[in-house]
C-alpha positions in Angstrom: -19.0 -2.6 -3.1 -15.1 -2.5 -3.0 -13.0 -0.1 -1.5 -9.5 0.7 -2.6 -6.4 2.7 -1.1 -3.2 3.6 -2.4 0.0 4.3 -1.3 3.5 4.3 -2.3 7.2 3.5 -1.0 10.5 5.1 -2.6 10.9 8.0 -4.9 9.4 8.1 -8.2 11.9 10.6 -9.8 14.4 9.6 -12.6 17.6 7.4 -11.8 18.6 5.6 -8.7 18.3 8.4 -6.1 18.4 6.5 -3.0 21.2 4.2 -3.5 20.4 2.0 -0.5 16.4 1.8 -1.8 16.5 2.4 -5.7 12.9 1.5 -6.2 9.4 3.0 -6.3 6.4 0.6 -5.3 2.6 2.0 -5.7 0.3 -0.5 -3.6 -3.5 -0.7 -4.0 -5.3 -2.3 -1.2 -9.0 -3.5 -2.2 -11.2 -4.3 0.7 -15.0 -5.6 0.2 -16.8 -2.7 2.7 -18.2 -5.2 5.1 -14.5 -6.5 5.6 -13.3 -3.3 6.1 -16.2 -1.5 8.1 -16.8 -4.5 10.2 -13.5 -6.4 10.5 -10.4 -4.6 9.7 -11.1 -1.1 11.1 -12.2 -2.6 14.4 -9.4 -4.8 14.7 -6.9 -1.8 14.3 -8.8 0.2 16.6 -8.5 -2.3 19.1 -4.7 -2.6 18.3 -4.2 0.8 19.0 -6.2 1.0 22.1 -4.1 -2.0 23.6 -0.9 0.1 22.6 -2.1 3.9 23.4 -5.2 3.7 25.2 -6.6 5.9 22.1 -7.2 5.4 18.4 -5.9 8.8 17.0 -2.0 7.3 16.7 -1.4 6.7 12.8 1.0 3.9 11.6 3.9 5.0 9.4 6.0 2.3 8.0 9.1 4.1 8.6 8.3 4.9 12.0 7.5 1.5 13.3 10.7 0.7 11.4 13.0 3.0 13.3 11.1 3.4 16.9 10.2 6.9 16.1 7.5 9.4 17.3 4.5 7.5 18.5 6.4 4.2 18.6 9.7 5.0 20.7 8.3 2.2 23.2 9.4 -0.2 20.2 13.1 -0.2 21.4 12.1 -2.6 24.1 12.7 -5.8 22.1 9.9 -7.6 24.0 7.1 -4.9 23.5 8.6 -4.5 19.7 8.1 -8.7 19.1 4.4 -8.2 20.9 3.5 -5.4 19.2 4.7 -6.8 15.5 2.9 -9.9 16.2 -0.1 -8.3 16.8 -0.2 -5.9 14.1 0.7 -8.6 11.3 -2.2 -10.7 12.6 -4.3 -7.4 12.2 -3.1 -7.2 8.6 -3.4 -11.0 7.8 -7.0 -11.0 9.2 -8.3 -7.9 7.0 -8.9 -9.8 3.9 -7.6 -7.3 2.2 -6.2 -8.3 -1.8 -3.1 -6.4 -2.2 -1.9 -5.5 -5.9 1.2 -3.4 -6.6 3.7 -1.9 -9.3 7.1 -1.9 -8.5 9.9 0.0 -10.8 13.2 -1.5 -9.8 15.7 1.3 -11.2 18.6 -0.8 -11.2 17.1 -2.7 -14.3 14.8 -0.4 -15.6 16.2 3.1 -16.2 13.1 4.8 -18.5 11.2 7.4 -16.7 8.3 6.5 -15.1 6.3 9.0 -13.5 3.9 8.4 -10.4 1.1 8.5 -12.5 2.5 6.3 -15.1 2.8 3.3 -12.4 -0.7 4.4 -10.5 -2.3 4.2 -14.2 -0.6 0.3 -14.5 -1.6 -0.6 -11.4 -5.6 0.4 -12.2 -5.5 -1.1 -15.7 -4.7 -4.5 -13.2 -8.0 -3.7 -11.6 -9.9 -2.9 -14.9 -11.4 -6.4 -15.1 -12.7 -6.4 -11.6 -14.3 -2.9 -11.9 -15.5 -2.2 -15.8 -18.9 -3.3 -15.3 -19.6 -0.5 -12.6 -22.3 1.8 -13.9 -20.8 4.4 -11.7 -16.5 5.2 -11.3 -14.9 3.4 -8.8 -13.8 5.5 -6.0 -10.0 5.0 -5.1 -8.5 7.0 -1.7 -4.7 8.1 -2.3 -2.5 10.1 0.0 -2.7 13.5 -0.9 1.2 14.5 -2.0 0.3 18.2 -2.9 -2.4 20.8 -4.6 -0.1 20.2 -8.0 0.9 16.7 -7.9 -3.0 15.7 -6.6 -4.1 18.1 -9.9 -1.3 16.1 -12.6 -2.5 12.7 -11.1 -6.7 13.3 -11.3 -6.0 14.7 -14.4 -3.8 11.5 -15.5 -6.5 9.0 -14.2 -9.7 10.8 -15.6 -7.9 11.1 -18.8 -7.0 7.3 -19.3 -9.3 5.2 -21.5 -10.9 1.9 -21.3 -14.0 0.0 -19.6 -13.4 1.3 -16.2 -13.7 4.9 -14.7 -12.3 6.1 -11.6 -12.8 8.7 -9.1 -9.7 9.4 -7.5 -10.0 11.1 -4.1 -7.0 12.6 -2.0 -6.5 12.3 1.8 -3.9 13.5 3.7 -2.0 10.9 5.7 -2.8 12.8 9.2 -6.8 12.2 8.6 -6.0 8.4 10.2 -8.0 6.3 7.3 -7.2 2.6 7.9 -6.8 1.8 4.4 -4.1 4.0 3.4 -2.4 3.0 6.7 -2.6 -0.8 5.4 -1.2 0.6 2.2 1.8 2.5 3.6 2.7 -0.6 5.6 2.7 -2.8 2.6 4.8 -1.0 0.0 8.4 -0.6 1.6 8.5 -4.7 2.4 7.2 -5.7 -1.2 10.3 -2.9 -2.4 12.7 -4.9 -0.1 11.8 -8.2 -1.3 12.2 -7.3 -5.4 16.0 -5.7 -4.1 17.0 -8.8 -2.0 14.7 -11.7 -2.6 16.6 -13.9 -1.1 16.9 -12.1 2.1 14.6 -12.8 5.0 11.8 -10.5 5.3 9.2 -11.7 7.5 6.5 -8.7 7.0 6.6 -9.7 3.5 7.1 -13.6 3.7 4.8 -14.4 6.7 1.8 -11.5 6.3 1.8 -9.3 3.0 2.6 -12.2 0.6 -0.8 -13.8 1.7 -2.8 -11.1 0.6 -1.4 -10.7 -2.8 -3.4 -11.5 -5.3 -2.5 -15.0 -7.0 -3.6 -17.2 -9.7 -4.7 -20.9 -9.8 -0.8 -21.9 -10.3 0.5 -20.0 -7.6 1.9 -17.1 -9.5 1.3 -13.6 -8.2 -0.1 -11.6 -10.8 -1.1 -9.1 -8.4 2.8 -7.9 -8.2 3.5 -6.5 -11.1 7.3 -5.6 -11.9 8.4 -3.3 -14.7 10.5 -4.6 -17.2 
């Protein structure tokens, strides 16, 4: 059995609404259930207990990046380096497979809704799940009652050989898989925007999880054109 967690980074509204980050990225982290239960979740809990003495903290990429909320202790440079190194090890050891759809608004002006991008993401996974006798569950961060209903209808109405069962969960529920998807999304967007700039999180960690073909290309990263 496999488990799929989906999160996003950026604004999916029309146009480059944020000139500093004119990109929308939606990410799926796909786990074997044994790797998730027996490896990733325990490793993430151990990390949280090491730094907070409890597991209630929810990892937010934005708060980690800006040293906000539960992450103000990261203002200390040496502590930050140790924490990021430990977090990177947990991510690299997760055995998750990362698949992403990225919309660079500087190059593609056509309107793409959240549902459009999600359906493209799921379509890239169809061959992997099309033989299932029951719908494949996908866990998504809840975005509001109306938004969740629109996305559910779009997913359930999609045609093809694979059927999906979307489940919407608030980030505060502290699901490890959603936190990993959150951690992956923005670094992928930054790599798309500035491919020649140093991006340690992507280059040394997330890129290792993106699905690769035998020729070394990354079909798991779909850039809209």
